[in-house]
C-alpha positions in Angstrom: 17.8 -24.1 10.9 19.9 -25.2 8.0 17.1 -27.4 6.8 14.4 -24.7 6.9 17.0 -22.6 5.0 17.2 -25.3 1.8 13.3 -25.6 2.1 12.9 -21.8 1.8 15.6 -21.6 -1.1 14.0 -24.6 -3.0 10.2 -22.6 -2.8 11.9 -19.7 -3.9 13.4 -21.6 -7.0 10.0 -23.1 -7.6 8.5 -19.5 -7.4 10.8 -18.3 -9.7 10.4 -21.0 -12.3 6.8 -20.6 -12.2 7.0 -16.9 -12.9 9.6 -17.5 -15.7 7.3 -20.2 -17.4 3.5 -18.3 -16.8 4.7 -14.7 -16.5 4.3 -13.8 -19.9 1.4 -15.1 -20.6 -0.1 -13.5 -17.6 1.2 -10.3 -18.6 -0.2 -10.7 -22.3 -3.7 -11.6 -20.8 -3.7 -8.7 -18.4 -2.7 -6.3 -21.4 -5.6 -7.6 -23.7 -8.2 -7.7 -20.7 -7.4 -3.9 -20.0 -6.5 -2.8 -23.5 -9.1 0.1 -23.4 -6.9 2.1 -20.8 -4.1 2.0 -23.0 -3.4 5.2 -25.0 -1.8 4.4 -28.7 0.3 6.1 -29.5 2.2 6.7 -26.1 3.3 10.4 -27.2 5.1 12.7 -24.6 1.9 15.2 -25.3 -0.4 12.3 -24.4 1.5 11.5 -21.3 1.7 15.0 -20.1 -2.0 15.6 -20.9 -2.9 12.2 -19.0 -0.6 13.7 -16.1 -2.5 17.0 -15.9 -5.8 15.0 -16.0 -4.6 13.0 -12.9 -3.5 16.3 -11.3 -6.9 18.0 -11.4 -8.5 15.1 -10.8 -6.7 14.7 -7.5 -7.2 18.4 -6.6 -11.2 18.1 -7.2 -11.4 15.4 -4.8 -9.7 17.4 -1.9 -13.3 19.0 -0.6 -14.8 15.9 -0.4 -11.8 14.1 1.4 -11.6 17.3 3.9 -15.6 16.4 4.7 -14.6 12.9 5.3 -11.7 13.8 7.6 -13.9 16.3 9.5 -16.5 13.5 9.9 -13.7 11.2 11.2 -12.4 13.6 13.6 -16.3 14.4 14.7 -16.2 10.8 15.3 -13.2 10.4 17.3 -14.2 13.6 19.6 -17.7 11.8 20.0 -16.0 8.7 21.2 -13.9 10.4 23.7 -16.7 12.3 24.9 -18.7 9.2 25.6 -15.4 6.9 26.5 -17.5 5.7 29.4 -19.5 3.7 27.3 -16.3 2.3 25.3 -16.1 -1.3 25.4 -13.0 -3.0 25.6 -13.2 -4.8 22.5 -13.2 -1.2 20.7 -10.2 -0.2 22.8 -8.5 -3.3 22.0 -9.4 -2.9 18.2 -7.7 0.9 18.3 -4.8 -0.4 20.3 -3.9 -3.0 17.7 -4.7 -0.5 15.2 -1.9 1.8 16.6 0.6 -1.1 17.0 0.2 -1.9 13.3 0.8 1.6 12.6 3.9 1.5 14.5 5.0 -1.5 13.0 4.6 -0.2 9.5 6.6 2.7 10.8 9.4 0.9 11.9 9.4 -1.3 9.0 9.8 1.7 6.7 12.5 2.9 8.7 14.4 -0.5 8.4 14.0 -0.2 4.5 15.0 3.4 4.6 18.3 2.9 6.2 19.1 0.0 3.9 17.8 -2.9 5.7 19.8 -2.2 9.1 18.6 -2.2 12.8 21.3 0.0 14.2 21.7 2.7 12.2 22.5 4.4 8.5 25.6 3.3 6.3 28.2 5.6 6.0 
């Protein structure tokens, strides 16, 4: 077990050195590649305008999302009506999806509690 810990530590150290060496060049490349999306000058007014654009764009997408949700619900209802035609493979995929959702929920709970399994910190 101790040898595995030492291996993990050395890998983490190597990764840290790599990021320290190449991180700034990657950052510069990323900014250069996406400079058309950068607002200059970055003023408070411009940030508020972009915030409002994002809000109203999201609000405008609600009807489309609702329609998609209705289609998904109709599909699920249709599957439930024809459950005798359901294959074991489809049921297995649905069960694995449910298990994955539960696992993400548990991970979020553990992270929210401060990485404890037994309860919250006092």
